[in-house]
TORKOL-4160 file (C-alpha; in steps of 0.2 Angstrom, whole numbers, padded with zeros to 4 digits, m for minus):
354
<pt num="1" X="0444" Y="0112" Z="0653"/>
<pt num="2" X="0458" Y="0117" Z="0666"/>
<pt num="3" X="0467" Y="0126" Z="0653"/>
<pt num="4" X="0452" Y="0135" Z="0648"/>
<pt num="5" X="0448" Y="0140" Z="0666"/>
<pt num="6" X="0467" Y="0145" Z="0669"/>
<pt num="7" X="0466" Y="0157" Z="0654"/>
<pt num="8" X="0451" Y="0166" Z="0660"/>
<pt num="9" X="0459" Y="0176" Z="0674"/>
<pt num="10" X="0474" Y="0181" Z="0663"/>
<pt num="11" X="0462" Y="0188" Z="0650"/>
<pt num="12" X="0451" Y="0197" Z="0663"/>
<pt num="13" X="0467" Y="0204" Z="0671"/>
<pt num="14" X="0472" Y="0210" Z="0654"/>
<pt num="15" X="0456" Y="0219" Z="0650"/>
<pt num="16" X="0456" Y="0226" Z="0668"/>
<pt num="17" X="0473" Y="0233" Z="0664"/>
<pt num="18" X="0467" Y="0241" Z="0648"/>
<pt num="19" X="0452" Y="0248" Z="0657"/>
<pt num="20" X="0462" Y="0256" Z="0671"/>
<pt num="21" X="0471" Y="0268" Z="0659"/>
<pt num="22" X="0463" Y="0285" Z="0661"/>
<pt num="23" X="0455" Y="0292" Z="0646"/>
<pt num="24" X="0465" Y="0307" Z="0638"/>
<pt num="25" X="0458" Y="0324" Z="0642"/>
<pt num="26" X="0453" Y="0334" Z="0626"/>
<pt num="27" X="0465" Y="0349" Z="0623"/>
<pt num="28" X="0457" Y="0365" Z="0628"/>
<pt num="29" X="0460" Y="0381" Z="0618"/>
<pt num="30" X="0469" Y="0395" Z="0628"/>
<pt num="31" X="0463" Y="0412" Z="0624"/>
<pt num="32" X="0474" Y="0427" Z="0627"/>
<pt num="33" X="0468" Y="0444" Z="0633"/>
<pt num="34" X="0470" Y="0457" Z="0619"/>
<pt num="35" X="0485" Y="0468" Z="0623"/>
<pt num="36" X="0475" Y="0483" Z="0619"/>
<pt num="37" X="0465" Y="0479" Z="0635"/>
<pt num="38" X="0479" Y="0472" Z="0645"/>
<pt num="39" X="0490" Y="0487" Z="0644"/>
<pt num="40" X="0476" Y="0500" Z="0643"/>
<pt num="41" X="0481" Y="0515" Z="0654"/>
<pt num="42" X="0472" Y="0517" Z="0671"/>
<pt num="43" X="0478" Y="0534" Z="0676"/>
<pt num="44" X="0481" Y="0550" Z="0666"/>
<pt num="45" X="0500" Y="0548" Z="0669"/>
<pt num="46" X="0500" Y="0532" Z="0659"/>
<pt num="47" X="0492" Y="0539" Z="0643"/>
<pt num="48" X="0504" Y="0542" Z="0629"/>
<pt num="49" X="0505" Y="0558" Z="0619"/>
<pt num="50" X="0494" Y="0574" Z="0618"/>
<pt num="51" X="0503" Y="0582" Z="0632"/>
<pt num="52" X="0493" Y="0598" Z="0631"/>
<pt num="53" X="0476" Y="0590" Z="0632"/>
<pt num="54" X="0482" Y="0578" Z="0646"/>
<pt num="55" X="0488" Y="0593" Z="0656"/>
<pt num="56" X="0470" Y="0601" Z="0655"/>
<pt num="57" X="0463" Y="0584" Z="0661"/>
<pt num="58" X="0475" Y="0584" Z="0675"/>
<pt num="59" X="0470" Y="0601" Z="0680"/>
<pt num="60" X="0452" Y="0596" Z="0680"/>
<pt num="61" X="0456" Y="0580" Z="0690"/>
<pt num="62" X="0465" Y="0591" Z="0703"/>
<pt num="63" X="0451" Y="0604" Z="0704"/>
<pt num="64" X="0438" Y="0591" Z="0705"/>
<pt num="65" X="0425" Y="0602" Z="0696"/>
<pt num="66" X="0423" Y="0593" Z="0679"/>
<pt num="67" X="0413" Y="0601" Z="0665"/>
<pt num="68" X="0404" Y="0591" Z="0651"/>
<pt num="69" X="0418" Y="0586" Z="0639"/>
<pt num="70" X="0419" Y="0582" Z="0620"/>
<pt num="71" X="0435" Y="0573" Z="0616"/>
<pt num="72" X="0438" Y="0572" Z="0597"/>
<pt num="73" X="0452" Y="0566" Z="0586"/>
<pt num="74" X="0457" Y="0551" Z="0576"/>
<pt num="75" X="0455" Y="0533" Z="0582"/>
<pt num="76" X="0468" Y="0525" Z="0593"/>
<pt num="77" X="0474" Y="0541" Z="0601"/>
<pt num="78" X="0468" Y="0539" Z="0619"/>
<pt num="79" X="0451" Y="0548" Z="0620"/>
<pt num="80" X="0441" Y="0534" Z="0629"/>
<pt num="81" X="0456" Y="0529" Z="0640"/>
<pt num="82" X="0459" Y="0547" Z="0645"/>
<pt num="83" X="0441" Y="0550" Z="0650"/>
<pt num="84" X="0440" Y="0533" Z="0660"/>
<pt num="85" X="0456" Y="0538" Z="0668"/>
<pt num="86" X="0449" Y="0555" Z="0673"/>
<pt num="87" X="0433" Y="0547" Z="0680"/>
<pt num="88" X="0444" Y="0534" Z="0690"/>
<pt num="89" X="0454" Y="0548" Z="0697"/>
<pt num="90" X="0439" Y="0559" Z="0702"/>
<pt num="91" X="0428" Y="0545" Z="0709"/>
<pt num="92" X="0440" Y="0533" Z="0716"/>
<pt num="93" X="0439" Y="0514" Z="0713"/>
<pt num="94" X="0423" Y="0511" Z="0722"/>
<pt num="95" X="0414" Y="0526" Z="0715"/>
<pt num="96" X="0420" Y="0522" Z="0697"/>
<pt num="97" X="0411" Y="0505" Z="0698"/>
<pt num="98" X="0394" Y="0512" Z="0702"/>
<pt num="99" X="0396" Y="0530" Z="0696"/>
<pt num="100" X="0401" Y="0528" Z="0677"/>
<pt num="101" X="0389" Y="0522" Z="0663"/>
<pt num="102" X="0398" Y="0519" Z="0647"/>
<pt num="103" X="0388" Y="0517" Z="0630"/>
<pt num="104" X="0395" Y="0514" Z="0613"/>
<pt num="105" X="0384" Y="0526" Z="0603"/>
<pt num="106" X="0388" Y="0516" Z="0587"/>
<pt num="107" X="0377" Y="0502" Z="0594"/>
<pt num="108" X="0365" Y="0511" Z="0605"/>
<pt num="109" X="0362" Y="0527" Z="0597"/>
<pt num="110" X="0343" Y="0529" Z="0596"/>
<pt num="111" X="0332" Y="0541" Z="0606"/>
<pt num="112" X="0325" Y="0527" Z="0616"/>
<pt num="113" X="0343" Y="0524" Z="0624"/>
<pt num="114" X="0344" Y="0542" Z="0629"/>
<pt num="115" X="0326" Y="0542" Z="0636"/>
<pt num="116" X="0328" Y="0525" Z="0646"/>
<pt num="117" X="0346" Y="0520" Z="0650"/>
<pt num="118" X="0354" Y="0537" Z="0652"/>
<pt num="119" X="0339" Y="0545" Z="0660"/>
<pt num="120" X="0337" Y="0531" Z="0673"/>
<pt num="121" X="0356" Y="0532" Z="0677"/>
<pt num="122" X="0355" Y="0550" Z="0679"/>
<pt num="123" X="0340" Y="0549" Z="0691"/>
<pt num="124" X="0347" Y="0535" Z="0702"/>
<pt num="125" X="0359" Y="0538" Z="0716"/>
<pt num="126" X="0376" Y="0532" Z="0716"/>
<pt num="127" X="0390" Y="0530" Z="0730"/>
<pt num="128" X="0402" Y="0544" Z="0723"/>
<pt num="129" X="0413" Y="0555" Z="0734"/>
<pt num="130" X="0405" Y="0571" Z="0741"/>
<pt num="131" X="0406" Y="0585" Z="0728"/>
<pt num="132" X="0409" Y="0574" Z="0713"/>
<pt num="133" X="0397" Y="0569" Z="0699"/>
<pt num="134" X="0392" Y="0553" Z="0690"/>
<pt num="135" X="0399" Y="0551" Z="0673"/>
<pt num="136" X="0390" Y="0546" Z="0657"/>
<pt num="137" X="0403" Y="0541" Z="0643"/>
<pt num="138" X="0397" Y="0540" Z="0626"/>
<pt num="139" X="0409" Y="0533" Z="0614"/>
<pt num="140" X="0408" Y="0536" Z="0595"/>
<pt num="141" X="0395" Y="0550" Z="0599"/>
<pt num="142" X="0396" Y="0557" Z="0581"/>
<pt num="143" X="0386" Y="0541" Z="0576"/>
<pt num="144" X="0371" Y="0546" Z="0586"/>
<pt num="145" X="0355" Y="0552" Z="0577"/>
<pt num="146" X="0350" Y="0570" Z="0577"/>
<pt num="147" X="0334" Y="0566" Z="0587"/>
<pt num="148" X="0345" Y="0557" Z="0600"/>
<pt num="149" X="0357" Y="0572" Z="0602"/>
<pt num="150" X="0342" Y="0584" Z="0604"/>
<pt num="151" X="0335" Y="0573" Z="0618"/>
<pt num="152" X="0353" Y="0571" Z="0626"/>
<pt num="153" X="0354" Y="0590" Z="0626"/>
<pt num="154" X="0339" Y="0592" Z="0637"/>
<pt num="155" X="0345" Y="0578" Z="0648"/>
<pt num="156" X="0362" Y="0587" Z="0650"/>
<pt num="157" X="0352" Y="0602" Z="0656"/>
<pt num="158" X="0340" Y="0594" Z="0668"/>
<pt num="159" X="0353" Y="0583" Z="0677"/>
<pt num="160" X="0368" Y="0595" Z="0677"/>
<pt num="161" X="0368" Y="0595" Z="0696"/>
<pt num="162" X="0372" Y="0576" Z="0698"/>
<pt num="163" X="0379" Y="0570" Z="0681"/>
<pt num="164" X="0393" Y="0575" Z="0669"/>
<pt num="165" X="0393" Y="0569" Z="0651"/>
<pt num="166" X="0409" Y="0564" Z="0641"/>
<pt num="167" X="0407" Y="0562" Z="0622"/>
<pt num="168" X="0421" Y="0554" Z="0612"/>
<pt num="169" X="0420" Y="0556" Z="0593"/>
<pt num="170" X="0431" Y="0557" Z="0578"/>
<pt num="171" X="0423" Y="0573" Z="0570"/>
<pt num="172" X="0417" Y="0586" Z="0582"/>
<pt num="173" X="0407" Y="0595" Z="0569"/>
<pt num="174" X="0395" Y="0580" Z="0569"/>
<pt num="175" X="0389" Y="0585" Z="0586"/>
<pt num="176" X="0375" Y="0597" Z="0586"/>
<pt num="177" X="0379" Y="0615" Z="0591"/>
<pt num="178" X="0369" Y="0615" Z="0607"/>
<pt num="179" X="0379" Y="0601" Z="0614"/>
<pt num="180" X="0395" Y="0609" Z="0608"/>
<pt num="181" X="0391" Y="0625" Z="0617"/>
<pt num="182" X="0387" Y="0615" Z="0634"/>
<pt num="183" X="0404" Y="0606" Z="0634"/>
<pt num="184" X="0423" Y="0609" Z="0634"/>
<pt num="185" X="0430" Y="0602" Z="0618"/>
<pt num="186" X="0447" Y="0593" Z="0619"/>
<pt num="187" X="0456" Y="0589" Z="0603"/>
<pt num="188" X="0468" Y="0574" Z="0601"/>
<pt num="189" X="0481" Y="0572" Z="0588"/>
<pt num="190" X="0489" Y="0557" Z="0580"/>
<pt num="191" X="0504" Y="0550" Z="0590"/>
<pt num="192" X="0521" Y="0552" Z="0584"/>
<pt num="193" X="0532" Y="0537" Z="0579"/>
<pt num="194" X="0543" Y="0540" Z="0594"/>
<pt num="195" X="0528" Y="0539" Z="0606"/>
<pt num="196" X="0522" Y="0523" Z="0598"/>
<pt num="197" X="0539" Y="0515" Z="0598"/>
<pt num="198" X="0542" Y="0518" Z="0616"/>
<pt num="199" X="0525" Y="0510" Z="0621"/>
<pt num="200" X="0528" Y="0495" Z="0609"/>
<pt num="201" X="0545" Y="0492" Z="0617"/>
<pt num="202" X="0537" Y="0492" Z="0634"/>
<pt num="203" X="0525" Y="0479" Z="0628"/>
<pt num="204" X="0538" Y="0468" Z="0620"/>
<pt num="205" X="0548" Y="0468" Z="0636"/>
<pt num="206" X="0533" Y="0464" Z="0647"/>
<pt num="207" X="0528" Y="0449" Z="0635"/>
<pt num="208" X="0545" Y="0443" Z="0630"/>
<pt num="209" X="0542" Y="0446" Z="0612"/>
<pt num="210" X="0557" Y="0442" Z="0601"/>
<pt num="211" X="0559" Y="0457" Z="0589"/>
<pt num="212" X="0571" Y="0465" Z="0577"/>
<pt num="213" X="0574" Y="0484" Z="0574"/>
<pt num="214" X="0566" Y="0483" Z="0556"/>
<pt num="215" X="0551" Y="0474" Z="0564"/>
<pt num="216" X="0547" Y="0487" Z="0576"/>
<pt num="217" X="0549" Y="0500" Z="0562"/>
<pt num="218" X="0537" Y="0491" Z="0552"/>
<pt num="219" X="0524" Y="0490" Z="0567"/>
<pt num="220" X="0526" Y="0509" Z="0569"/>
<pt num="221" X="0525" Y="0512" Z="0550"/>
<pt num="222" X="0509" Y="0502" Z="0548"/>
<pt num="223" X="0501" Y="0510" Z="0564"/>
<pt num="224" X="0500" Y="0528" Z="0556"/>
<pt num="225" X="0499" Y="0536" Z="0573"/>
<pt num="226" X="0486" Y="0524" Z="0580"/>
<pt num="227" X="0491" Y="0515" Z="0596"/>
<pt num="228" X="0477" Y="0502" Z="0595"/>
<pt num="229" X="0483" Y="0498" Z="0578"/>
<pt num="230" X="0501" Y="0496" Z="0583"/>
<pt num="231" X="0497" Y="0484" Z="0598"/>
<pt num="232" X="0485" Y="0474" Z="0588"/>
<pt num="233" X="0498" Y="0472" Z="0574"/>
<pt num="234" X="0511" Y="0467" Z="0586"/>
<pt num="235" X="0501" Y="0454" Z="0595"/>
<pt num="236" X="0495" Y="0447" Z="0578"/>
<pt num="237" X="0512" Y="0445" Z="0572"/>
<pt num="238" X="0519" Y="0437" Z="0588"/>
<pt num="239" X="0504" Y="0425" Z="0588"/>
<pt num="240" X="0506" Y="0420" Z="0570"/>
<pt num="241" X="0525" Y="0420" Z="0568"/>
<pt num="242" X="0533" Y="0420" Z="0585"/>
<pt num="243" X="0546" Y="0434" Z="0580"/>
<pt num="244" X="0542" Y="0451" Z="0575"/>
<pt num="245" X="0552" Y="0456" Z="0559"/>
<pt num="246" X="0548" Y="0467" Z="0545"/>
<pt num="247" X="0543" Y="0453" Z="0533"/>
<pt num="248" X="0531" Y="0445" Z="0546"/>
<pt num="249" X="0523" Y="0462" Z="0550"/>
<pt num="250" X="0519" Y="0466" Z="0532"/>
<pt num="251" X="0512" Y="0449" Z="0530"/>
<pt num="252" X="0500" Y="0451" Z="0544"/>
<pt num="253" X="0495" Y="0469" Z="0539"/>
<pt num="254" X="0494" Y="0464" Z="0521"/>
<pt num="255" X="0502" Y="0480" Z="0516"/>
<pt num="256" X="0515" Y="0483" Z="0502"/>
<pt num="257" X="0533" Y="0483" Z="0508"/>
<pt num="258" X="0540" Y="0501" Z="0509"/>
<pt num="259" X="0556" Y="0495" Z="0502"/>
<pt num="260" X="0548" Y="0490" Z="0485"/>
<pt num="261" X="0538" Y="0507" Z="0485"/>
<pt num="262" X="0554" Y="0516" Z="0488"/>
<pt num="263" X="0563" Y="0507" Z="0474"/>
<pt num="264" X="0549" Y="0512" Z="0462"/>
<pt num="265" X="0550" Y="0530" Z="0468"/>
<pt num="266" X="0569" Y="0530" Z="0466"/>
<pt num="267" X="0568" Y="0523" Z="0448"/>
<pt num="268" X="0555" Y="0537" Z="0444"/>
<pt num="269" X="0567" Y="0550" Z="0451"/>
<pt num="270" X="0581" Y="0543" Z="0440"/>
<pt num="271" X="0571" Y="0542" Z="0424"/>
<pt num="272" X="0570" Y="0523" Z="0424"/>
<pt num="273" X="0551" Y="0523" Z="0420"/>
<pt num="274" X="0551" Y="0505" Z="0414"/>
<pt num="275" X="0559" Y="0498" Z="0430"/>
<pt num="276" X="0547" Y="0508" Z="0441"/>
<pt num="277" X="0532" Y="0501" Z="0431"/>
<pt num="278" X="0539" Y="0483" Z="0433"/>
<pt num="279" X="0540" Y="0486" Z="0452"/>
<pt num="280" X="0522" Y="0493" Z="0453"/>
<pt num="281" X="0515" Y="0480" Z="0442"/>
<pt num="282" X="0523" Y="0466" Z="0453"/>
<pt num="283" X="0514" Y="0473" Z="0468"/>
<pt num="284" X="0498" Y="0475" Z="0459"/>
<pt num="285" X="0499" Y="0457" Z="0453"/>
<pt num="286" X="0503" Y="0451" Z="0471"/>
<pt num="287" X="0485" Y="0456" Z="0475"/>
<pt num="288" X="0488" Y="0473" Z="0484"/>
<pt num="289" X="0474" Y="0486" Z="0481"/>
<pt num="290" X="0477" Y="0502" Z="0472"/>
<pt num="291" X="0473" Y="0512" Z="0487"/>
<pt num="292" X="0485" Y="0503" Z="0498"/>
<pt num="293" X="0499" Y="0505" Z="0485"/>
<pt num="294" X="0496" Y="0524" Z="0483"/>
<pt num="295" X="0494" Y="0527" Z="0502"/>
<pt num="296" X="0510" Y="0518" Z="0506"/>
<pt num="297" X="0518" Y="0528" Z="0491"/>
<pt num="298" X="0512" Y="0544" Z="0499"/>
<pt num="299" X="0520" Y="0540" Z="0516"/>
<pt num="300" X="0536" Y="0534" Z="0509"/>
<pt num="301" X="0538" Y="0549" Z="0498"/>
<pt num="302" X="0534" Y="0561" Z="0513"/>
<pt num="303" X="0548" Y="0553" Z="0523"/>
<pt num="304" X="0561" Y="0551" Z="0509"/>
<pt num="305" X="0577" Y="0559" Z="0515"/>
<pt num="306" X="0587" Y="0558" Z="0499"/>
<pt num="307" X="0574" Y="0567" Z="0488"/>
<pt num="308" X="0575" Y="0586" Z="0486"/>
<pt num="309" X="0561" Y="0596" Z="0493"/>
<pt num="310" X="0555" Y="0603" Z="0476"/>
<pt num="311" X="0554" Y="0585" Z="0468"/>
<pt num="312" X="0546" Y="0578" Z="0484"/>
<pt num="313" X="0532" Y="0592" Z="0483"/>
<pt num="314" X="0529" Y="0588" Z="0465"/>
<pt num="315" X="0528" Y="0569" Z="0468"/>
<pt num="316" X="0516" Y="0572" Z="0483"/>
<pt num="317" X="0505" Y="0582" Z="0472"/>
<pt num="318" X="0504" Y="0569" Z="0458"/>
<pt num="319" X="0501" Y="0555" Z="0471"/>
<pt num="320" X="0487" Y="0565" Z="0479"/>
<pt num="321" X="0478" Y="0567" Z="0463"/>
<pt num="322" X="0480" Y="0549" Z="0459"/>
<pt num="323" X="0473" Y="0544" Z="0476"/>
<pt num="324" X="0458" Y="0555" Z="0473"/>
<pt num="325" X="0454" Y="0546" Z="0456"/>
<pt num="326" X="0457" Y="0529" Z="0464"/>
<pt num="327" X="0445" Y="0534" Z="0478"/>
<pt num="328" X="0432" Y="0539" Z="0465"/>
<pt num="329" X="0432" Y="0521" Z="0459"/>
<pt num="330" X="0446" Y="0520" Z="0446"/>
<pt num="331" X="0455" Y="0506" Z="0454"/>
<pt num="332" X="0465" Y="0499" Z="0439"/>
<pt num="333" X="0483" Y="0495" Z="0435"/>
<pt num="334" X="0482" Y="0509" Z="0422"/>
<pt num="335" X="0480" Y="0522" Z="0435"/>
<pt num="336" X="0496" Y="0516" Z="0444"/>
<pt num="337" X="0506" Y="0515" Z="0428"/>
<pt num="338" X="0500" Y="0533" Z="0423"/>
<pt num="339" X="0505" Y="0539" Z="0440"/>
<pt num="340" X="0523" Y="0532" Z="0437"/>
<pt num="341" X="0524" Y="0540" Z="0420"/>
<pt num="342" X="0519" Y="0557" Z="0428"/>
<pt num="343" X="0531" Y="0555" Z="0442"/>
<pt num="344" X="0545" Y="0551" Z="0430"/>
<pt num="345" X="0540" Y="0567" Z="0419"/>
<pt num="346" X="0540" Y="0578" Z="0435"/>
<pt num="347" X="0558" Y="0572" Z="0439"/>
<pt num="348" X="0564" Y="0575" Z="0422"/>
<pt num="349" X="0557" Y="0593" Z="0422"/>
<pt num="350" X="0566" Y="0596" Z="0438"/>
<pt num="351" X="0582" Y="0590" Z="0431"/>
<pt num="352" X="0581" Y="0601" Z="0416"/>
<pt num="353" X="0577" Y="0616" Z="0426"/>
<pt num="354" X="0594" Y="0614" Z="0435"/>
């Protein structure tokens, strides 16, 4: 009995020791801000590329009298960032918060949005500096319906004393003529490889991203003049593999390696049609689409330094015709092998002319 009673405290103390251990906290997932937003420029001096267009925007910011704007160009060239930087420079930090309305016209593009949200914003008062106007920024404005654009035209006329409109679009001809005549059109072009590389190096240094030279070349090559695409590919490669090298970048982008495409083009130029067919078939069997293979072939051929200009022009012509047929739906291996045969024939004709 005494033994039983003596064993009771020890067992209770043991259970108390077990219960005193704090429960483990569940691991919380950490979400990193996209680098596209983290390194988005906040002033016109930070925007990369398109110097002539940016100089016009700087003159508008210095003058203070901003017209209605239409910013057109390919995606990822800084259209939206530029107009936000312009509004921030004209209105200041406080006026920017209350005096800017941004709408993505791809989502809200109906006539009701123009009649309600945009009209209400134009009617309301905002604390903006004296002599300055409120801003309505419509991104992807070429997706707006015709009726919404007609309603927007009338709204731009009525509230021209208090509000300025900035429309960002990819194709300016999809904006109706009455709006085009009421706005200054600014055109943005694709960024050069050097401009993208400089910005990518800045982000790599700021984030401490381990990288190789061929990795940065791959990021620039896959971006195709699109800064947003470059930063997204850089962040995805860093998050997935840690280091940025060419192999990892092409894995993330799921694009054919330019070295394999270049080897096939060199084989065609040398008359080795069978070797080129084997290389192209290997890419096709790996799961790459015909459009990706032909698109990469076009860019590699255009930048091929060792190829003569006459042969390069013939190659680009044949690749362009093949791309057109593939875009029409002929996405088969036969199209790719036929392209290889035609390239080899063009190279042979160029050799015989010499």
